[in-house]
N, C-alpha and C positions, 0 to 999 in steps of 0.2 A: 459540500461533500463531507462535512463533518458529521459525527453520529447525531448531533443535535437537529440536523436538517429535518423538518417535518415531513417532507416529500419522501423520505427514506425511513421513516418510523416503523414501517411494516417489515422491514428487512431484520433477519436475525443477525444481530450484531454481537453476540455472545463469543468473541474471538478468544481462544484458548491456546492454540497451538502456534506460537509465533515462530517464523523461521527466517534466517538471514543466510546470505551467500557464504559458503565456506571459505571464499576468498577474503572476507572481511576479517580484519585482525589488526594487532598492533602495526605500526604506532598510532594511527589515527583511530581506527575503529569506526569510521564514518560510513555507516550503512543504513539502509532502511529494513524494517522487518515486514513481513507479509503473513497475514493469517487469512484463512478461507473458512466460510460457513456454507450452508446449503443454498443461500441465496446473496451472500455479499462477500466482499474482499475488504480487509482492513490493511492500512498501510500507516507505520509510524516510524519515527526516529528511533534507532537502536540505542542512542545515547540518552534518550529521555522517554523511557517506556511508560511512564505515567502521564506523558503529555498528550496533545491532540492525536486523534486517529482520523485519517482521511478514510471515508467508506464509499466504495463503489460497488454498484450491482454488477453481475457477471458480464453484461453487454458492455457497459463502460470500461471494465478491466480488460476485456478482449480488444477494444479499440485502442485503449492506451498501449498495450503490448504490441498491437500491430504497428502502431507509430513509432515505437522504440525499434522495432525490427526494420522499418523502412527508413530509420534515421531522421525522422521528422523533428526530433527535438535536439539535434546537434547544435552546439553553439556556433555563432559565426566566428571565422578565424580572421 
């Protein structure tokens, strides 16, 4: 899912407008940032903006968001 993946080289990965939750703030500032292009979604660590970017096509992103809404990624208690 990184930008360098060859099977996604056809996607527009010119991410410019990065956004993060307005609830993200001190003291930890631990958040991810997301950016959208016409056919891709980028996800990066807000504390390391020059680091790796995960790249999803829109179908993958929708599947991920659906999993979040359903609680599929909750940690075991």
